N, C-alpha and C positions, 0 to 999 in steps of 0.2 A: 621737453626732450630730455631723455635720460641717457647719459653716457656710461658705459662700463668697459672694463678691460677683459679681453679674451686671451687666454694662454693658447696661442696657435702653434706651439712647438710640435714636434713629431710625437707620435704615439709609440710607446715601448712595444705594444702588441703588434703594431705594423712591422717593426723591424725584426722581432724575434719569432713571429708566427707567419706573417703574410709574405714578407720579402723572400724567405727561403723557398716558398712555393714556386717562385719564378725560375728556379734552377733545378735541373735533374741531379740525382745523387752522383752520377758519373761526372757531370760537369762541376759539381761542388768539390770533388776530389781534384779534378784538373785545375780548378781555380787555386787550390793550395799549392799545387806544383808550380803554377804560374808565379806565385809569390817567391818561391825558391829561385826560379829562373830570373825574376827581376833582380834578386840579390846577386845572382851570378853576373848579370849584365853590369851592375854597379861595381862589382869586384874586378871585372876584366874589361872595363871600358877602353883602356888604352890598347889592349890586344885586339879588340873589336875594331876600333878606329884604324889600327894598323893592318887590317885585313889578314890577320893571322888565321891560318887554315884551321887551327884547333884552339880557339880562344878560351874555351871552357874546360880544357883538360885539367883533371884533378878535382873538379867540383862535382858534387853529387847530391841527389835527393833520394831518401829512402822512405818507402811506404811500408807500414806494418798494419795489416787489416785482417781481422777475424770477427767472429760473432760478438766477442766481449772485449775487443781491443782495437783501438785505432791510434796510430801515431805517425806523424810525418816529421822528418828531420833533415837538415841539410848542413853543409859546411860552406855556405855562400856568404860569409862575412857578418851575419847578424844584422840587426836593425841599428843604424847609426843613431847616436843620441839626438841629433837634430831632426830625426824622422819618427821618433818613438810615438809622440802624441798623434801624428797623422796616421801611423800604422795601426794603433790600438783603438782609436775612437771610431765611431760610426760615421763615416763620411769625412771628406777633407774640405777644409775651408780654402786651402791653397792648393789647387789642382795643378799648379805649375811646378810643384816641388821636384819632380823628376823630368822636367821638360828639356833637359840637356843630355838625356840618355834614351836610347831606343827601348824603353820598357813597354809593358802592356797595361799595367794597372793605371787607372785614371781617377776614380772617384772614392777610393778608400772604403769600399763595402765588400769586396770579394772575400777576403779572409774571414771576416766576421759572419757574413751570410753563410759561408760553408760550415763554419763552426756551429752555428745555430741549426743548420740542416742536419748535422750529424749527431750532436751531443747536447745533453741537458747541463753539462758541466765540463769545462775544458780549461786546460792550463797552457799558456804560451810562455816559453822561455827563449830569450834572445841573448846570445853571447856575442858581444862585439869586442873590438880591440880596446874599448875604453870602459865597458861595464857589462854586468850580467843583470838582466831585468826579467822579473817574473810577474805575470798578471794572470788572474783567474776570473773567467766568466762562469760564476757558480749558479746554482739553481735559484738562489734568492735574487741575484742580479737579473737572471733571465726570466723571472716571473713577470708575465705580461701586465699584472696588476701592480707591480712595484714601479712607482714613478721615478725612483732614484736612478740616475745615470752615472753616478760616480764610480770609478774604478780605482782600486788601490794597486799601485805599482811598487814592487819591492826591488830596489836598485842597489847593487853591491859592486865591489871592485871586480875587475875581470877575473874569470875563473879559468882553470886549466882546460885544455882541449881546444879543438879548432873552433873558430868563430862561426856561428850559424844560428838557425832558429829551429825549435822543436815545438810541435803542437800535439798535445795528448788529450784524447777524449776520456774524461774520468767516468762518465755515465752516458753510454750511447742510447739514443732513443730506441725503444723496443722494436718498432717497425724497421728502423735502419739496421738494427742488429740481425734481424731475420735475413735481410738482403745481404749483409756482409758475410753470412754463413754460406751463401750460395756460390757454388763452383762456377756457375755461368756468369755471375757478376764479376768474379775475379778474371775469368777468361775475356769477357767483354772489356774490362778495364785495361787489361794487358794489351789488347789490340788497340784500344784508343790511345794509350800511352805510346805505342809503337808508331802510330800514325801522326798524332798531333805534335809529338816532340821529335820526330825523325830528323828534322833539320838541325836542331841543337845537339842531338845525340851524335850526329855525324861530325859536329864541331867540337866534340870532346866531352859534352855533358853526360853524366851517368845517372840513370834512374833505376832503382830496384823496387820490386814488389815482393814482399815477404822473402827477401833474400835472393830472388832471381833477377838477374840483370835484364832489362828490357832491350830487345834488339830493334833497331829502326826499320820501318818500311818506307824508305825514301822514294821520292819521285825521281825516276831516271829516264834518260833518253838515249836512243841509238845515235851515235855521232861519229862520222868519218868525213873524209874530204868530199865524197860524192853523196852523202846523206846527212842532213843536219836539220835541226828544228827551226821553226819561225821564232824570231826574237824581236822584242820591242822594249824600249825604255824611254822614260820621260820624267820630268820633275814637275809637280804641281804644288806650288807654295813650299811647305816644309816637307812634303812627302815625295819620296822616290818611288816610282812605279816601274816594275819589270814584268814582262809577260813572255812565257816560253810555251810553245805548242809543238809537239813532235811525235815520233813513234817510239814505243818502248819495247815492242816485240813484233814478230811476224804478223802479216795480215791474216785476218780470220777467214778461213775457208767456209764454204756453204754448209758442209756437213757439221762443222764445229758450231756454226751459228744455230743449226737446228737442234743439236744435242746439248749445247751449253756445257761442253766438257772442257777439260784442261787443254791448254794450247799445245800445238805440235812440238814446240821446243821445250816442253816440260816446265814452263814458267808457271807461276801461280795463276789461278783462274783470272782471265783478263778483266772481267767485270769488276774485280776487286781493286784494280789499279787504274783502269781506264777512266778518263774524265779529267776535270780541272780541279786542282788543289789551290786553295787560297791561303796565303801566308802573310801574317802581320808581325813585323819585328821578330822574326825567327819562330813564331808560334803559328802552327797550322790551325786555321779557323774552319775551313771546309776541306774535307779529304775526298779526292776522286769524285767530285760532284758531276752528275750527268743531267742536271735540270736547267731550266731557264735562268736560274741564279747565276750560272757561269756561261750563259750564251747559247746553250743547246736549245734548238727550236725557236730561236730569236732571229728576226730578220730573214735573211736567206740561208741561215744555218739550219740544217736538218735536225730533227729531234734525235736524241741518242738512240742507237740501235746496235744490236750485237755485232753488226758489220764493222762498227767503229771501235771495237775492243782493243785495237792496237794503238789508239791515240791517247796520249797523256799530255797534261799541261800544268802550268803554274802561273798564278797571278800573285805577285810579290809586292807588298807595301812596306816601306821602311821610313821611319820618322823618329826624330828625337822628342817630338811632342805627341804623345799617345792620343791626344784629343783629335788629331787630324787623321787618325786611322779609321777606316770604314767598318768598325766593329762594335757590337752591342756590349752592354755592361756585363753580360754573362759570358762573353767571348765565344758563344756558341752559335752566333748568327751574325749576319752582315747588314750594314746599312746600304742597301743596293741603290738608293736614290742619291747617295752622296756623290758629289761631282768627281772626286778622285776615284771612286769605285767605277763610275761610268767610263772613265778613261781606260782603266784596266779591262773592263768588260768589252768595250769596243775592240780593243786590240786582240783579246782572246777570241772574239768572234771572227776577226780577220784570219787568225791562225787556224781556227776550226774549219773555216770555209776551204782553205788550201788543203788541209789534211783529209777532210771528208771527200773532196773532189778527187784527191789522189786515190783513195780506196775505191771510189766508184770507177775510176779508169781501169783498175786492175781487177774488178769484180769478175770472178770466174777464171782468172789466170793468176791468182795470188801467188802460186808457186814460182812464177817468174822472178819474184822479188825476194824469195826466201834466202838465197845465199848472200845477197847484198845486205839485207837487214841482219841476218844471223851473225855475220862476221863483223859487223860494225860494233865498235866498243861501246860499253855502257858509260854514260857520262852523268855526273851529278848536276844539280842545279848550279852549284858554284862553278863547276868546270865549264858548263855551257855559257854562263854569264861572262866569265873571264875571256873566253875565246870569241864569242859573238859580239860582245860590247866593243871589242877592239876593231871590228870590221863593219859594225853597223853604220848606216848612212842616214843623213837627215831625212825625216819624213815630212815632206812639204804639206801633205794633207792634214796631218795632225798639228803641224806648226810648233812654235816654241822650241823647246829643247828636245823634242821627240826624235828618236832615231830607231831604225829597224834594220833587220837583216831577213830577207825572205827565206823560206824553207828551201833547202836543196833536196829534191826528190827525183827518183828515176822516172823516165817517161816511157809509156808503152810503145812498142813498135806498131806500125800500121798493120791491121789485121782484120780478118772477117769478124764481125761482131759476134760475141758469145751470147747465148740465150740460156735461160734456166728452164729446165723441164721438171714438172712435178705431177705426180698422180698417186692415188692411194689404192692399196690392195690389202687383202686379209693377211694377217701375219703368217698363218699356216701355209698359204700359197707362196709367200716370199721364202719361208724356210725350206719348202719343198724344192724351189728353184735353186736355192743355195746348195742343197744337197746334190742335185743333179750336176751342178757346176763344180763340185768338189770343194766348195767354200764352207766356212764355218757358219752355223746358224746364228752365231752371235755377232756376225758382221752387220754393220749398219745397212738398212734397206737401200740407202742411196748407193752404197758400194756394190751391192748385188745388182741393182738396176743398171749401173754403169757398165758392169761386166757383161750383162746380157746385151746391152747396146753395142759394146765393143766387139763381142763375138759375132753378132749379126752383121756388122760392117765388114768384118773379115770374110765371112761366108759370101758376101756380095762382091768381094774384091775391091771395096772402096778404100780400105786400108790394109796394110800388111800385118 
């Protein structure tokens, strides 16, 4: 028998070529913003613990992106000396290094994977209260055939300016450069930043893209004494779970469902905000999701349909140990089989059942609820949580620490059942009828048909 030793360590090629393929360019940029957010959490942990409404006020992350330039910088405290090795090497040996704070990073690959995705050569500079550290991932080091993993850190005394981290791409990959030149990429990234960081922007964190401040697209709910969302909260091990499902706009009328147009109250198109948003430690993982991932079409919850465009919700997970969050390493997907996620999912389904049943009850008479919903104030996730957590009662079915508050929604008066009538006619015929009725030919066919019906009922003396 012959014994020999095998070097079974990781391949440089796997890390610098294969690992970046697991993440989209958009999510690679978001991962770098996540690092700034983690720094902000470390800087403001006392304000976060104290439930300060704006714990991140004054902290910011700036993105500069063009075809030949990429830089991200923040003023979020820099990398502490005792975290430098973990932050700059590929992967963490000690993944509990931040398990006393509600950060997102877990495995120590996010920043490096993003750098490898974007650039052939990049420089990281960290200014902390105790030192300024510079490290360069250059072309030689990133060469897949170079077996050397050693990085050279230049550490100097603290330098002037606010503590923070900057990452500069010295040589962007040609294919990435082409994408960075695209206006559509910049537009898509701005929308993603507005959605995925809406929660922290509302809490005072500032993000700019090429000098333009990102405005949040937060999840909001209509909230008054006689109309309020479904609310659920519980704790599973180290993780706090909260679920909110409610209305964010007026109910969708039949003609709006057919035409997919802007809502009557001039809100943004409902389908862009309807659905369930999943948040982990202040970071949105899924925005306005309308798939089975967040309960739509599961059990006795109907599949998403334009009829439900007034329904929004949030499943919120908070933990000081990021390993207990139901999120993938790319932070772009969820571990839906995780026990803590199933807890949140089941509660979201309960809320969806109540809200979809409500829209069914008012189908065809949506206008009855217009004033009630339109005059109800808009409330943020934080406002809803603060108000409903105080009145939630123990949920015996869920057991443990689970508490919930059922949705408060108007009930329809007893009435003759409404029916939907639909038929098809040639456009020219509809336009001719519209002209005869003195209506505009650009009116929706359903409006013309309803006018014909109304006029006929009047001629028969059925209505006045």
